[in-house]
N, C-alpha and C positions, 0 to 999 in steps of 0.2 A: 529622388531623380525624376525629373519629369521632361517628357519628349513630345514634342507637336510634329506628326506627319501630314503633311498637305495631301490631298485628293481621297476619293471615294475609298473607304476600309474594304477590305476583302476577307471572306470568312473561310476557315479551315473546312476544305471540302473533304468527302471520304475518297479513299484511295479507289481509282478506277483499273479496268483490267483491258489488258491488250487482247488481240485476235488469239494469242498464244495463252492465255490464261495468265499472264504477269502481272502483279499490281504495279501502279505508277501513279506520280501525282501530276496534276496539270502543271505546264510550264508556266503559266501565269501566277499561279499559286508560290512555285519555287522562287520566281523571281521576286515578288513581295516579300516573302519570308527572308531572302538574302538582302532586300533593302533595308528591312527593320533591324536586321543584324548590323549592318553597318551604322544605322542611325544610333543605336545603342553603343557601340564600341567608339564612337566619335564623342557620345557624351560622357562616356566613363573615362576617355582619355588615359588608356592603358591600366587602369585600375583592375587587378586581377577579381575575378567572381569570388564572392564569400561563402561560408557556410551558415550565416545566418538567416532567420526565418524572414519572409517578407509579407508584404500585403502589395496587392495590385489594384488600381482603380481607372478604368477606360472609360472615354467619353467618345461613341462614335458619331458623327456627323454626317449625314447622306443627303444628297441632292435628289432624290427620289423618295418615293413612298412604297417601293417594292418590299416585300416581305423578305427578311433576312433574320437568321439566327444570331441572337447576341452572344451565347455561349460558343458558337464555334469562332466568332470575330475574338473572343477572349481566348480561345485555345491557340489561334494564329500567333497572338503577342506572347503566351506562355512558351510556345515552342521556339519561339525566335529568341528569346531570352534564356534559352538552356546553353550553358558553357560561357555566358556572357555576363549576365547580370547574376545569375545563381547557376550552380552545377547541375540542379534537376531541378524541374517544376514542382517536385513535391516539397520543396522548401517555402512554396507560395501557399500560406494558410488562409489568407482573405482576399476576396476576388469581389470586386463591385464594377459592373459595367452597365452603361445606359445608351441607348440609341436615339438620337434624334432625326427625324425623317424630313426630308425637303428643306434643306438648308442652304442657305446661299453661298456658304463657304465650307464645303465638304472638307473633313479632316479626321484626325484622329488624336485625341489628348490622353497621353499614357503619364501614369505616375506610379513610382515603385517606392516603397517606404518600408521600414523596419518596424516590426509590430512588437518589438521589445528590445531592451538593451543588453549588453553583455553578448552570450552566446545564442540570443535569440530563443531562450528557453523559459516558460514560466516557472517562477520560483515561490517558494514558502518557507515557513520555518519550521524544524522540527519542534514537537510539542514537549520534549522532553529536555533537550540541551538547548533550544534556542538557534541551532546551526540552520545555516541557507542551505536547502535542498531544492532538487528539480522536482516539480509536481504538475501534472496535467489534469484538465477536467474531466478527461475520460477515464483515467486511473489516477486518482488522487493519492499522495504520500503524506502520510503524518509523521513519520520518523526517520530518521538518517541513516539507522541502523539497527539490527535485530536486539542489539544490547540496550539499545534506546526504547525500544518496543517493549521489551521485557521489563525493563525498570520501570516504565510509566504504567504497567497492569498488574505492578505488585506493590506491597505496602509491609511495613514492618509492626508486628504483632508480640505481645508478650503472652508465653506459654502459661496457662492457668495453674499447671501442677509445679513445674520447677521454676517459675519467673523468669526463664531466658527469653531473651529476644529473638524472632526468627523472621524471615522473609516469607510472603504467603501471596498467592494471587488475590486480586481485588473480588474477582467473582467467587471465590470460596468465603470471602468476608461478607459477602452479600447474603450468603446462603446459611451463614452462621455455622460454617465447618472448619473453622480455623483456630479452635481454641488450643490446640495441643503443637508442640514442636515435633513430636515424633510418635510413632506407635506404641513406645514403651510409656511415654508419659500419659498417652490414652488408656491405655491396659491399667497403668497403676492407679488412674484417677478412678475409673469408674469401679475397678476392682475394690478400692477403698470404702467407695460408696455402697457398695454389695455387700461387703463384709458387715459394716455398720448396721445395716439394715438387717442382716441376719443375726448378728450378735445381739440386737434387742428381741429377736423371737425366741431362740434357742439358749438353753442354759447348762451348766456343768450340772451333774447329778451330786458332786462332791461339795464343791465351793460356791455352786450356784452362779459362778460367773459365767461371761458369754462365751458362745462357741460358734464358730460360721457355718456350720452344716447341721441338718436336723439328724444324721446319724451318726454325729459326734455325741458320745454320751459324758465325756470328760474333755475338759480344756487341755490344752497343751501342758500348761504348769501342772495339774493333778496328774497328767499321763506319765509326764517324767518322772515326777516324784515316785509314783507306785513302781515304774521300772527301775529306778534307783534302789529302793529299797528292797525289790527282791533281787537284784544283782549284787547289792554291796553288802547286805546282811549275812553273816555267816550262818550256815547250818550248824547246830550244836547237836552232835549225836546223843540220842538217849543212853544212859549207862544203868544197867540193869543191877540193882544189888542183890 
């Protein structure tokens, strides 16, 4: 929407204080802001203000070389558009202003435009499910939900001991700490390796078979065999003739 306002543009001045200390705005400034509101209403022709996000471009042409602040003139336009073009000037995300001095035709050229489609919110795609999501440059969003975030940061591995598939974080895979699906498989795997090493070092005194610990003098098989012989062999009493 573009509007052209004839006459020298007026800047938004700071509030002044009366003799009793009460703040007030100059009457000239109030009248100009009210005039801008009527011009905007006339251009919109009854269209209600929206919740979209806008950009604003203003060109200020003045007939003199007097010093004037461009940002104060932009503030006048933004305040006049409250409740008419937008609900609040916080919806104006882009502002461009330019002052031209000593022009033969003093006026103000105003242009309101949408900065994006839909609801005016920048959008991107979820990296996991490719769903459309809202994302801003100040706080970029990569995933649409926590489930997608967890899914993207996990992968499927196979347990080294039991050969079952399990889900694990990718950071653990990069560190080489995701070889087993549970603590039990981890203990069984390294326990078997430790027993194999010990069995090669220590041997049974009877059958010369492997034992798992140095304090074991007999293997399990020989130890159980001796116990069975001791328990099951009946004691025959001696008969004196």
